[in-house]
N, CA, C and O of each residue as an XYZ file, in Angstrom:
884
protein
N      53.189      3.284    -29.813
C      53.985      4.105    -30.418
C      53.997      4.590    -31.800
O      53.805      3.856    -32.769
N      54.190      5.645    -31.853
C      53.959      6.225    -33.110
C      55.221      5.868    -33.949
O      56.357      5.897    -33.478
N      54.910      5.514    -35.292
C      56.089      5.148    -36.386
C      56.764      6.354    -36.452
O      56.323      7.404    -35.984
N      57.997      6.209    -37.115
C      58.863      7.313    -37.173
C      58.681      7.950    -38.320
O      58.291      7.286    -39.281
N      58.874      9.082    -38.440
C      58.542     10.106    -39.616
C      59.257      9.668    -40.826
O      60.258      8.970    -40.666
N      58.835     10.020    -42.156
C      59.701      9.371    -43.200
C      60.989     10.340    -43.496
O      61.018     11.546    -43.252
N      61.973      9.620    -44.031
C      62.955     10.214    -44.283
C      62.889     11.191    -45.299
O      62.196     10.922    -46.280
N      63.554     12.413    -45.243
C      63.424     13.303    -46.489
C      63.869     12.694    -47.628
O      64.623     11.733    -47.474
N      63.549     13.065    -48.842
C      64.191     12.239    -50.168
C      65.479     12.808    -50.308
O      65.753     13.947    -49.927
N      66.408     11.898    -50.941
C      67.795     12.244    -51.276
C      67.980     13.455    -52.137
O      67.258     13.725    -53.097
N      68.999     14.164    -51.724
C      69.395     15.506    -52.234
C      69.238     15.435    -53.700
O      68.512     16.239    -54.285
N      70.031     14.302    -54.454
C      70.058     14.601    -55.934
C      68.660     14.274    -56.600
O      68.550     14.469    -57.810
N      67.515     13.755    -55.828
C      66.311     13.564    -56.369
C      65.382     14.626    -56.446
O      64.219     14.384    -56.770
N      65.795     15.888    -56.160
C      65.037     17.125    -55.746
C      65.398     18.193    -56.637
O      66.577     18.479    -56.848
N      64.368     18.836    -57.203
C      64.821     20.084    -57.993
C      64.770     21.380    -56.849
O      64.426     21.197    -55.681
N      65.095     22.451    -57.294
C      65.761     23.682    -56.476
C      64.190     23.779    -55.184
O      64.333     23.530    -53.987
N      63.274     24.051    -55.615
C      62.141     24.146    -54.921
C      61.997     23.160    -53.945
O      61.951     23.547    -52.778
N      61.916     21.954    -54.183
C      61.699     20.879    -53.252
C      63.040     20.625    -52.160
O      62.926     20.052    -51.077
N      64.195     21.135    -52.660
C      65.313     21.144    -51.960
C      65.277     22.176    -50.734
O      65.601     21.947    -49.568
N      64.843     23.263    -51.240
C      64.603     24.266    -50.256
C      63.708     24.105    -49.181
O      63.996     24.456    -48.037
N      62.347     23.450    -49.581
C      61.363     22.888    -48.766
C      61.872     21.906    -47.531
O      61.667     22.032    -46.324
N      62.504     21.026    -48.150
C      63.287     19.993    -47.320
C      64.322     20.217    -46.376
O      64.228     19.856    -45.203
N      65.519     20.927    -46.954
C      66.679     21.123    -46.219
C      67.054     22.609    -46.098
O      67.983     22.813    -45.315
N      66.560     23.639    -46.671
C      66.603     24.772    -46.682
C      67.366     25.597    -47.595
O      67.806     25.014    -48.587
N      67.628     26.896    -47.463
C      68.343     27.734    -48.592
C      69.861     27.592    -48.368
O      70.297     27.164    -47.299
N      70.666     27.958    -49.397
C      71.985     28.210    -49.552
C      72.377     29.530    -49.759
O      72.021     30.063    -50.810
N      73.102     30.217    -48.884
C      73.865     31.430    -49.064
C      75.391     31.074    -48.877
O      76.008     31.389    -47.859
N      75.983     30.358    -49.993
C      77.272     29.960    -49.749
C      78.431     31.096    -49.799
O      78.289     32.156    -50.410
N      79.567     30.743    -49.092
C      80.436     31.373    -48.958
C      81.216     31.890    -50.216
O      80.433     31.859    -51.166
N      82.263     32.285    -50.545
C      83.130     32.703    -51.729
C      84.646     32.518    -51.574
O      85.141     32.537    -50.447
N      85.272     32.370    -52.486
C      86.640     32.275    -52.105
C      87.042     33.855    -51.286
O      87.953     33.910    -50.461
N      86.251     35.006    -51.650
C      86.646     36.184    -50.741
C      86.051     36.229    -49.212
O      86.349     37.166    -48.471
N      85.292     35.288    -48.831
C      84.754     35.359    -47.732
C      85.259     33.744    -46.681
O      85.200     33.706    -45.452
N      85.610     32.857    -47.364
C      85.898     31.735    -46.802
C      87.146     31.868    -46.161
O      87.164     31.080    -45.216
N      88.184     32.495    -46.241
C      89.282     32.661    -45.608
C      89.137     33.170    -44.336
O      89.733     32.679    -43.377
N      88.348     34.172    -44.242
C      88.072     34.663    -42.734
C      87.111     33.647    -42.071
O      87.305     33.566    -40.858
N      86.264     32.963    -42.480
C      85.617     31.879    -42.038
C      86.387     30.721    -41.511
O      85.982     30.039    -40.570
N      87.479     30.520    -42.124
C      88.365     29.349    -41.677
C      89.536     29.756    -40.860
O      90.332     28.943    -40.389
N      89.621     31.171    -40.693
C      90.816     31.626    -40.103
C      90.995     31.015    -38.475
O      90.115     31.169    -37.628
N      92.148     30.382    -38.243
C      92.074     29.936    -36.941
C      92.103     28.115    -36.878
O      92.514     27.387    -35.974
N      91.608     27.825    -37.966
C      91.668     26.340    -38.135
C      92.861     25.922    -38.783
O      93.075     26.194    -39.964
N      93.823     25.131    -37.919
C      95.207     24.975    -38.177
C      95.610     23.731    -38.929
O      96.789     23.387    -39.007
N      94.522     22.994    -39.534
C      94.686     21.859    -40.415
C      94.749     22.196    -41.794
O      94.437     23.354    -42.068
N      95.120     21.361    -42.823
C      95.142     21.755    -43.978
C      93.592     21.518    -44.699
O      92.896     20.503    -44.735
N      93.397     22.652    -45.159
C      92.027     22.549    -45.954
C      92.327     23.251    -47.619
O      93.337     23.914    -47.852
N      91.505     23.028    -48.424
C      91.606     23.507    -49.676
C      90.254     23.603    -50.514
O      89.364     22.775    -50.323
N      90.115     24.647    -51.462
C      89.044     24.650    -52.285
C      89.188     23.791    -53.515
O      90.148     23.655    -54.275
N      87.749     23.140    -53.516
C      87.682     22.069    -54.565
C      86.619     22.564    -55.654
O      86.152     23.701    -55.585
N      86.218     21.571    -56.769
C      85.151     22.079    -57.575
C      85.360     23.149    -58.462
O      86.499     23.510    -58.759
N      84.112     23.807    -59.009
C      84.258     24.791    -60.021
C      85.093     26.092    -59.490
O      85.672     26.777    -60.333
N      85.153     26.386    -58.335
C      86.031     27.551    -57.741
C      87.293     27.209    -57.897
O      88.023     28.193    -58.010
N      87.897     26.065    -57.952
C      89.225     25.765    -58.144
C      89.672     25.912    -59.657
O      90.806     26.305    -59.929
N      88.641     25.546    -60.743
C      89.059     25.668    -62.124
C      88.945     27.371    -62.401
O      89.539     27.907    -63.336
N      88.085     28.115    -61.433
C      88.054     29.521    -61.855
C      89.345     30.103    -61.400
O      89.859     31.063    -61.973
N      89.897     29.475    -60.297
C      90.962     30.335    -59.814
C      92.184     30.148    -60.834
O      93.057     30.999    -61.001
N      92.127     28.984    -61.453
C      93.372     28.490    -62.246
C      92.969     29.448    -63.858
O      93.800     30.134    -64.454
N      91.941     29.310    -64.165
C      91.706     29.922    -65.526
C      91.328     31.245    -65.578
O      91.533     31.758    -66.677
N      90.787     32.043    -64.647
C      90.416     33.328    -64.504
C      89.211     33.558    -65.302
O      88.937     34.653    -65.792
N      88.339     32.268    -65.450
C      87.250     32.532    -66.237
C      86.020     32.538    -65.437
O      85.874     31.439    -64.903
N      85.169     33.288    -65.182
C      84.011     33.374    -64.237
C      82.926     32.696    -64.747
O      82.653     32.853    -65.937
N      82.137     31.837    -63.927
C      80.900     31.442    -64.056
C      80.132     31.330    -62.901
O      80.834     31.270    -61.892
N      78.882     31.279    -62.689
C      78.130     30.958    -61.849
C      78.400     29.766    -60.942
O      78.706     28.696    -61.468
N      78.320     29.858    -59.766
C      78.431     28.717    -58.688
C      77.355     28.617    -57.699
O      76.727     29.567    -57.231
N      77.177     27.177    -57.382
C      75.840     26.761    -56.636
C      76.434     27.067    -55.190
O      75.765     27.537    -54.269
N      77.818     26.728    -55.117
C      77.910     26.741    -53.484
C      79.645     27.024    -53.807
O      80.185     27.368    -54.859
N      80.189     26.753    -52.568
C      81.871     26.607    -52.349
C      82.098     25.451    -51.820
O      81.544     25.108    -50.776
N      82.850     24.779    -52.397
C      83.212     23.217    -51.693
C      84.709     23.503    -51.086
O      85.516     24.126    -51.775
N      85.058     23.033    -49.780
C      86.267     22.869    -49.143
C      86.369     21.526    -48.604
O      85.529     20.914    -47.944
N      87.614     21.129    -49.012
C      87.740     19.761    -48.720
C      88.858     19.562    -47.525
O      89.746     20.401    -47.679
N      89.047     18.884    -46.609
C      90.009     18.503    -45.738
C      90.102     17.143    -45.559
O      89.223     16.356    -45.912
N      91.523     16.722    -44.824
C      91.425     15.136    -44.568
C      90.424     14.712    -43.455
O      90.074     15.364    -42.471
N      90.094     13.620    -43.797
C      88.892     13.129    -42.904
C      89.320     13.120    -41.538
O      88.612     13.467    -40.593
N      90.849     12.594    -41.439
C      91.184     12.730    -39.981
C      91.134     13.709    -39.211
O      91.265     13.566    -37.995
N      90.880     15.197    -39.940
C      90.862     16.295    -39.184
C      89.411     16.819    -38.826
O      89.121     17.913    -38.342
N      88.661     15.891    -39.140
C      86.923     16.424    -39.175
C      86.443     16.624    -37.510
O      85.534     17.427    -37.302
N      86.923     16.051    -36.590
C      86.793     16.097    -35.266
C      87.194     17.511    -34.730
O      86.534     18.294    -34.047
N      88.496     17.619    -35.246
C      89.086     19.160    -34.664
C      88.185     20.186    -35.687
O      87.891     21.323    -35.317
N      87.852     19.740    -36.794
C      87.000     20.981    -37.546
C      85.777     21.155    -36.786
O      85.402     22.326    -36.841
N      84.923     20.306    -36.006
C      83.719     20.147    -35.447
C      83.935     21.094    -34.081
O      83.090     21.917    -33.730
N      85.175     20.861    -33.370
C      85.607     21.679    -32.362
C      85.886     23.246    -32.754
O      85.619     24.207    -32.032
N      86.377     23.286    -33.830
C      86.853     24.613    -34.238
C      85.418     25.651    -34.570
O      85.363     26.881    -34.550
N      84.191     24.524    -34.911
C      83.232     25.416    -35.475
C      82.398     25.915    -34.090
O      81.788     26.982    -34.025
N      82.491     24.994    -33.072
C      82.020     25.182    -31.742
C      80.488     25.333    -31.642
O      79.781     24.503    -32.213
N      79.974     26.284    -30.989
C      78.358     26.323    -30.776
C      78.085     27.320    -31.706
O      76.897     27.476    -31.987
N      78.959     28.075    -32.281
C      78.343     28.836    -33.478
C      77.796     28.626    -34.641
O      76.899     29.238    -35.222
N      78.511     27.558    -34.984
C      77.880     26.782    -36.372
C      77.473     25.314    -36.145
O      77.992     24.664    -35.238
N      76.552     24.796    -36.961
C      76.020     23.487    -36.759
C      76.352     22.742    -38.136
O      75.886     23.023    -39.240
N      77.211     21.785    -37.840
C      77.552     20.865    -38.853
C      76.745     19.762    -39.272
O      76.439     19.079    -38.295
N      76.292     19.334    -40.325
C      75.362     18.059    -40.813
C      76.264     17.127    -41.411
O      77.070     17.617    -42.202
N      76.315     15.839    -41.204
C      76.730     14.944    -42.173
C      75.934     14.614    -43.108
O      74.767     14.486    -42.737
N      76.157     14.412    -44.292
C      75.474     13.958    -45.651
C      76.350     13.099    -46.161
O      77.504     13.388    -46.479
N      75.639     11.610    -46.290
C      76.114     10.660    -47.002
C      75.066      9.771    -47.718
O      73.955     10.267    -47.910
N      75.270      8.725    -48.060
C      74.275      7.780    -49.027
C      73.163      7.589    -47.811
O      73.520      6.925    -46.837
N      72.015      8.070    -47.834
C      70.815      7.590    -47.080
C      70.853      8.350    -45.741
O      70.048      8.063    -44.855
N      71.665      9.197    -45.603
C      71.830      9.918    -44.250
C      71.989     11.415    -44.199
O      72.730     12.011    -44.980
N      71.309     11.984    -43.305
C      71.426     13.510    -43.247
C      71.134     13.919    -41.774
O      70.027     14.208    -41.318
N      72.282     13.895    -41.132
C      72.058     14.182    -39.562
C      72.764     15.029    -39.014
O      73.590     15.529    -39.778
N      72.780     15.483    -37.756
C      73.743     16.321    -37.112
C      75.071     15.625    -36.640
O      75.099     14.588    -35.978
N      76.102     16.293    -37.044
C      77.297     15.956    -36.556
C      77.792     16.440    -35.133
O      78.489     17.447    -35.010
N      77.443     15.766    -34.216
C      77.550     16.170    -32.982
C      77.930     14.715    -31.916
O      78.343     13.647    -32.370
N      77.736     14.927    -30.795
C      78.227     14.021    -29.985
C      77.515     12.732    -30.084
O      78.028     11.635    -29.866
N      75.999     13.002    -30.514
C      75.270     11.779    -30.784
C      75.554     10.923    -32.054
O      75.275      9.725    -32.099
N      76.105     11.581    -33.045
C      76.436     10.803    -34.168
C      77.796     11.304    -34.872
O      77.885     11.864    -35.964
N      78.821     10.973    -33.992
C      80.293     11.652    -34.243
C      81.219     10.500    -35.105
O      82.395     10.795    -35.315
N      80.777      9.387    -35.531
C      81.350      8.599    -36.095
C      80.862      8.595    -37.468
O      79.815      8.046    -37.809
N      81.801      9.343    -38.393
C      81.215      9.349    -39.757
C      82.012      8.654    -40.939
O      83.142      8.202    -40.752
N      81.488      8.603    -41.937
C      82.155      8.079    -43.081
C      83.270      9.079    -43.474
O      83.125     10.302    -43.467
N      84.362      8.439    -43.807
C      85.439      9.295    -44.263
C      85.496      9.554    -45.644
O      86.606      9.976    -45.965
N      84.583      9.438    -46.716
C      84.276      9.992    -47.696
C      82.891     10.608    -47.740
O      82.476     10.901    -48.861
N      82.140     10.841    -46.735
C      81.009     11.750    -46.904
C      81.268     13.284    -46.766
O      82.362     13.824    -46.926
N      80.232     13.833    -46.481
C      80.710     15.379    -46.385
C      79.805     16.031    -45.573
O      78.645     15.642    -45.441
N      80.308     17.093    -44.966
C      79.456     18.227    -43.932
C      78.932     19.166    -44.758
O      79.467     19.540    -45.802
N      77.651     19.653    -44.215
C      77.268     20.898    -44.492
C      77.191     21.863    -43.241
O      77.045     21.391    -42.113
N      77.285     23.134    -43.448
C      77.550     23.907    -42.266
C      76.416     25.061    -42.351
O      76.059     25.624    -43.386
N      75.955     25.280    -41.126
C      75.137     26.651    -41.007
C      74.968     26.958    -39.716
O      75.294     26.233    -38.776
N      74.359     28.241    -39.626
C      74.408     28.626    -37.955
C      73.619     28.139    -37.135
O      73.951     27.865    -35.982
N      72.367     27.945    -37.649
C      71.248     27.203    -37.061
C      70.102     26.605    -37.931
O      70.179     26.454    -39.150
N      68.974     26.267    -37.116
C      68.190     25.472    -38.243
C      67.450     26.457    -38.961
O      66.891     25.977    -39.947
N      67.245     27.794    -38.774
C      66.349     28.856    -39.439
C      67.667     29.638    -40.487
O      67.400     30.526    -41.296
N      68.893     29.164    -40.290
C      69.701     30.096    -41.139
C      70.070     29.039    -42.561
O      69.899     27.823    -42.648
N      70.507     29.794    -43.369
C      71.109     28.846    -44.685
C      72.318     28.670    -44.683
O      73.188     29.370    -44.165
N      72.430     27.545    -45.377
C      73.879     26.494    -45.312
C      74.965     27.643    -46.059
O      74.566     28.385    -46.956
N      76.138     27.664    -45.640
C      77.060     28.565    -46.136
C      78.374     27.710    -46.657
O      79.138     28.285    -47.433
N      78.665     26.333    -46.246
C      79.668     25.638    -46.657
C      79.305     24.475    -46.620
O      78.610     23.925    -45.765
N      80.041     23.801    -48.109
C      79.949     22.203    -48.080
C      81.449     21.532    -48.035
O      82.370     21.781    -48.813
N      81.456     20.843    -47.202
C      82.898     20.371    -46.981
C      83.042     18.579    -47.170
O      83.127     17.789    -46.230
N      83.040     18.233    -48.599
C      83.144     16.795    -48.907
C      84.894     16.548    -48.422
O      85.833     17.277    -48.740
N      84.952     15.240    -47.535
C      85.888     14.679    -46.958
C      86.795     13.944    -47.685
O      86.347     13.240    -48.590
N      87.960     13.963    -47.481
C      89.196     13.220    -48.313
C      89.860     12.277    -47.464
O      90.201     12.600    -46.326
N      90.058     11.195    -47.907
C      90.526     10.193    -46.872
C      92.158     10.244    -47.019
O      92.552     10.553    -48.144
N      92.996     10.022    -46.186
C      94.117      9.946    -45.941
C      94.935      8.470    -45.831
O      94.487      7.452    -45.305
N      96.094      8.613    -46.391
C      96.752      7.130    -46.590
C      97.907      7.334    -45.650
O      98.478      8.388    -45.931
N      98.433      6.735    -44.681
C      99.747      6.942    -44.289
C     101.013      6.610    -45.288
O     101.126      5.598    -45.981
N     101.743      7.478    -45.213
C     103.152      7.276    -46.260
C     104.192      6.736    -45.268
O     104.137      6.548    -44.053
N     105.168      6.548    -46.190
C     106.386      5.552    -45.595
C     107.097      6.548    -44.512
O     107.953      5.962    -43.851
N     106.968      7.589    -44.268
C     107.504      8.397    -43.181
C     106.690      8.721    -42.040
O     107.130      9.268    -41.029
N     105.280      8.314    -42.250
C     104.577      8.582    -41.228
C     103.558      9.623    -41.721
O     102.468      9.761    -41.166
N     103.976     10.405    -42.861
C     103.004     11.512    -43.219
C     101.838     11.120    -43.698
O     101.738      9.986    -44.168
N     100.754     11.987    -43.663
C      99.344     11.610    -44.197
C      99.058     12.037    -45.770
O      98.837     13.201    -46.103
N      99.088     11.169    -46.481
C      99.020     11.386    -47.997
C      97.547     11.662    -48.354
O      96.672     11.053    -47.737
N      97.214     12.575    -49.346
C      95.780     12.715    -49.964
C      95.620     11.795    -50.573
O      96.610     11.416    -51.199
N      94.241     10.912    -50.723
C      93.791     10.027    -51.446
C      92.736     10.136    -52.469
O      91.647     10.601    -52.134
N      92.945      9.756    -53.674
C      91.914      9.915    -54.794
C      90.838      9.386    -54.435
O      91.008      8.168    -54.379
N      89.431      9.783    -54.058
C      88.307      9.223    -53.913
C      87.774      8.355    -55.052
O      87.123      7.315    -54.953
N      88.194      9.010    -56.186
C      87.729      8.101    -57.493
C      88.495      6.853    -57.821
O      88.127      5.858    -58.446
N      89.754      7.160    -57.202
C      90.801      6.065    -57.710
C      91.768      5.808    -56.432
O      92.773      6.515    -56.363
N      91.527      4.805    -55.372
C      92.066      4.850    -54.310
C      93.539      4.551    -54.336
O      94.319      4.887    -53.445
N      93.830      3.949    -55.335
C      95.498      3.623    -55.330
C      96.331      5.067    -55.617
O      97.527      5.241    -55.384
N      95.422      6.025    -56.166
C      96.104      7.161    -56.308
C      96.495      7.903    -54.870
O      95.658      8.326    -54.072
N      97.724      7.964    -54.728
C      97.950      8.514    -53.323
C      99.176      9.801    -53.329
O     100.202      9.607    -53.980
N      99.046     10.704    -52.799
C     100.191     11.678    -53.217
C     100.378     12.813    -52.046
O      99.353     13.263    -51.534
N     101.479     13.221    -51.670
C     101.491     14.576    -50.740
C     100.385     15.374    -51.163
O      99.918     15.337    -52.301
N     100.007     16.038    -50.307
C      98.845     17.289    -50.525
C      99.564     18.460    -51.483
O      98.926     19.050    -52.355
N     100.745     18.676    -51.250
C     101.410     19.807    -52.170
C     101.531     19.643    -53.656
O     101.636     20.497    -54.537
N     101.484     18.092    -53.727
C     101.362     17.693    -55.338
C     100.181     17.536    -55.992
O     100.160     17.110    -57.147
N      99.033     17.875    -55.297
C      97.705     17.972    -55.985
C      96.971     19.092    -55.698
O      95.876     19.148    -56.257
N      97.334     20.176    -54.837
C      96.976     21.393    -54.656
C      98.193     22.579    -54.915
O      99.404     22.410    -55.057
N      97.592     23.524    -54.919
C      98.543     24.854    -55.430
C      97.872     26.352    -54.515
O      96.679     26.453    -54.232
N      98.662     27.144    -54.251
C      98.309     28.420    -53.463
C      98.324     29.224    -54.642
O      99.215     29.150    -55.488
N      97.173     30.122    -54.713
C      96.674     31.015    -55.760
C      97.013     32.597    -55.254
O      97.317     32.673    -54.064
N      97.001     33.664    -55.893
C      97.522     34.824    -55.490
C      96.634     35.413    -54.282
O      96.985     36.306    -53.511
N      95.362     34.694    -54.284
C      94.449     35.248    -53.011
C      94.750     34.419    -51.793
O      93.974     34.357    -50.840
N      95.823     33.825    -51.848
C      96.386     33.195    -50.408
C      95.557     31.889    -50.206
O      95.713     31.358    -49.107
N      94.565     31.182    -51.215
C      93.775     30.219    -50.696
C      94.615     29.040    -51.490
O      95.343     29.187    -52.472
N      94.337     27.969    -50.858
C      94.901     26.477    -51.765
C      93.678     26.118    -52.359
O      92.549     26.384    -51.947
N      94.015     25.468    -53.396
C      93.146     25.004    -54.547
C      93.594     23.630    -54.919
O      94.764     23.247    -54.910
N      92.364     22.803    -55.305
C      92.911     21.639    -55.923
C      93.323     21.738    -57.137
O      92.761     22.548    -57.875
N      94.453     20.896    -57.647
C      95.284     21.127    -58.886
C      93.840     20.888    -60.060
O      92.921     20.082    -59.920
N      94.044     21.868    -61.181
C      92.868     21.685    -62.232
C      92.625     20.483    -62.629
O      91.479     20.063    -62.476
N      93.612     19.646    -63.222
C      93.565     18.332    -63.643
C      93.049     17.282    -62.674
O      92.453     16.315    -63.148
N      93.206     17.372    -61.469
C      92.490     16.535    -60.283
C      91.038     16.990    -60.404
O      90.268     16.045    -60.570
N      90.417     18.298    -60.362
C      89.340     18.705    -60.240
C      88.620     18.017    -61.735
O      87.603     17.323    -61.744
N      89.342     18.366    -62.819
C      88.611     17.853    -64.017
C      88.331     16.309    -63.925
O      87.244     15.884    -64.315
N      89.258     15.483    -63.435
C      89.262     14.171    -63.070
C      87.978     13.943    -62.191
O      87.230     13.002    -62.457
N      87.782     14.579    -61.411
C      86.639     14.345    -60.499
C      85.211     14.519    -60.934
O      84.252     13.806    -60.637
N      85.246     15.858    -61.876
C      84.109     16.161    -62.797
C      83.764     15.460    -63.555
O      82.614     15.627    -63.961
N      84.637     14.248    -64.165
C      84.411     13.280    -65.093
C      83.243     12.386    -64.726
O      82.635     11.818    -65.634
N      82.941     12.244    -63.655
C      81.921     11.137    -63.084
C      80.744     11.667    -63.309
O      79.833     10.967    -63.753
N      80.590     12.872    -63.061
C      79.047     13.543    -63.427
C      78.771     14.095    -64.688
O      77.609     14.096    -65.092
N      79.777     14.614    -65.436
C      79.521     15.181    -66.794
C      78.292     15.897    -67.192
O      77.493     15.845    -68.127
N      78.450     16.558    -66.158
C      77.213     17.761    -66.289
C      77.716     19.048    -67.257
O      78.921     19.252    -67.403
N      76.792     19.826    -67.851
C      76.875     21.043    -68.744
C      78.030     21.777    -67.736
O      79.141     21.927    -68.244
N      77.864     22.178    -66.535
C      78.879     23.002    -65.928
C      80.345     22.244    -66.109
O      81.347     22.906    -66.382
N      80.390     20.881    -65.944
C      81.596     20.304    -65.922
C      82.330     20.256    -67.111
O      83.561     20.253    -67.107
N      81.555     20.212    -68.277
C      81.908     20.406    -69.539
C      82.625     21.658    -69.782
O      83.709     21.803    -70.347
N      81.729     22.682    -69.185
C      82.230     24.230    -69.322
C      83.667     24.283    -68.811
O      84.542     24.838    -69.475
N      83.901     23.736    -67.692
C      85.181     23.867    -67.060
C      86.139     23.158    -67.555
O      87.293     23.585    -67.574
N      85.838     22.096    -67.978
C      86.974     21.061    -68.910
C      87.291     22.092    -70.282
O      88.408     22.184    -70.792
N      86.300     22.697    -70.669
C      86.795     23.391    -71.854
C      87.586     24.538    -72.104
O      88.267     24.834    -73.086
N      87.311     25.315    -70.712
C      88.433     26.514    -70.288
C      89.523     26.134    -69.721
O      90.528     26.833    -69.844
N      89.548     25.119    -69.090
C      90.876     24.919    -68.377
C      91.788     23.881    -69.447
O      93.016     23.957    -69.482
N      91.129     23.060    -70.173
C      92.049     22.009    -70.940
C      93.186     22.779    -71.807
O      94.295     22.248    -71.862
N      92.989     23.876    -72.416
C      93.936     24.558    -73.222
C      95.130     25.283    -72.242
O      96.173     25.750    -72.698
N      94.804     25.278    -70.973
C      95.796     25.954    -70.045
C      96.636     24.792    -69.664
O      97.852     24.954    -69.564
N      96.138     23.725    -69.459
C      97.004     22.639    -68.803
C      98.699     22.362    -69.655
O      98.967     22.457    -70.853
N      99.335     22.108    -68.831
C     100.651     21.665    -69.614
C     100.534     20.210    -70.117
O      99.482     19.598    -69.929
N     101.659     19.591    -70.799
C     101.667     18.386    -71.344
C     101.411     17.293    -70.222
O     100.506     16.459    -70.237
N     102.300     17.445    -69.327
C     102.137     16.446    -68.273
C     100.639     16.499    -67.413
O     100.108     15.442    -67.073
N     100.092     17.663    -67.136
C      98.929     17.471    -66.723
C      97.676     16.985    -67.541
O      96.706     16.358    -67.115
N      97.913     17.393    -68.725
C      96.758     16.937    -69.449
C      97.023     15.320    -69.713
O      96.043     14.582    -69.811
N      98.330     14.798    -69.824
C      98.385     13.301    -70.164
C      97.950     12.594    -68.690
O      97.348     11.525    -68.584
N      98.346     13.349    -67.721
C      97.691     12.588    -66.478
C      95.964     12.526    -66.477
O      95.208     11.577    -66.269
N      95.736     13.724    -66.749
C      94.135     13.536    -66.895
C      93.700     12.705    -67.677
O      92.936     11.951    -67.074
N      93.804     12.431    -68.815
C      93.306     11.452    -69.781
C      93.658     10.098    -69.275
O      92.869      9.159    -69.377
N      94.922      9.978    -68.689
C      94.989      8.339    -68.255
C      94.198      7.896    -67.172
O      93.799      6.738    -67.054
N      93.933      8.967    -66.251
C      93.336      8.672    -65.260
C      92.095      8.766    -65.261
O      91.530      8.170    -64.343
N      91.382      9.388    -66.079
C      90.067      9.264    -66.442
C      89.819      7.759    -67.090
O      88.850      7.051    -66.817
N      90.769      7.451    -67.902
C      90.725      6.141    -68.758
C      90.708      5.129    -67.675
O      90.062      4.092    -67.828
N      91.418      5.377    -66.525
C      91.438      4.219    -65.514
C      90.221      3.902    -64.565
O      89.890      2.833    -64.051
N      89.573      5.336    -64.478
C      88.530      5.552    -63.448
C      87.189      5.174    -64.429
O      86.305      4.417    -64.027
N      87.169      5.757    -65.662
C      85.891      5.409    -66.196
C      86.211      5.185    -67.773
O      86.390      6.040    -68.641
N      86.231      3.668    -67.881
C      86.862      3.492    -69.024
C      85.453      3.905    -70.200
O      84.244      3.941    -69.974
N      86.181      4.158    -71.404
C      85.307      4.558    -72.560
C      84.650      6.021    -72.027
O      83.545      6.205    -72.539
N      84.947      6.780    -71.389
C      84.382      8.111    -70.920
C      84.177      8.795    -72.066
O      85.121      8.801    -72.856
N      82.999      9.485    -72.422
C      82.641     10.391    -73.638
C      83.796     11.296    -73.727
O      84.083     11.675    -74.862
N      84.560     11.741    -72.682
C      85.441     13.026    -72.785
C      86.738     12.556    -73.451
O      87.461     13.363    -74.035
N      87.021     11.313    -73.371
C      88.363     10.933    -74.073
C      88.150     10.976    -75.557
O      89.065     11.486    -76.204
N      87.111     10.533    -76.207
C      86.616     10.888    -77.454
C      86.484     11.923    -78.111
O      86.732     12.058    -79.309
N      86.007     12.877    -77.221
C      85.437     14.169    -77.519
C      86.676     15.293    -77.461
O      86.928     16.163    -78.295
N      87.331     15.009    -76.277
C      88.187     16.136    -76.032
C      89.769     15.720    -75.895
O      90.682     16.537    -75.777
N      89.942     14.072    -75.939
C      91.421     13.365    -75.682
C      92.045     13.592    -76.958
O      93.193     13.197    -77.163
């Protein structure tokens, strides 16, 4: 019996050229096109990451992709929605595999990449969000960086003039603190002056709880 082929290297270990060699290129959707892509999917979804900051600030920058999140409870319905036209793959620590009937049980804090077929570029990144049952049976959004932070979805998202739902800017910035990349600091610097006092206080208190001693606290807090 032949040995199994080697696993591709993890995404975060690759530069752009090696990433394309192993996994293929990206031609991501944008806020102008994602609404049509998601039309007919009747579960909650919202834009996260850098695009959510840009929607709040109006300050444009380059983006590598478009990240859309949804509650992990809805991921099977999303797979049915995609049907045979699109092929979703599950991405998590140490795994990159088709999200189909063979591998349908996935980590609720993993993510999906979506493309049309093996020779097509990736168009959408879907990091999943866990939900927590509320006292009245509702599904509460759960912060993946701080699981004790749960809230109704309407409290941590907002609907912009383009009709799309976006993650609240202070929550996006709290998520970005973990990576502290140049683009994350750029997003912080353009959004911070526009946050109201309550949002700013929440941001710093939550960053301190999730990442004690984070450099943002001294530099910007």
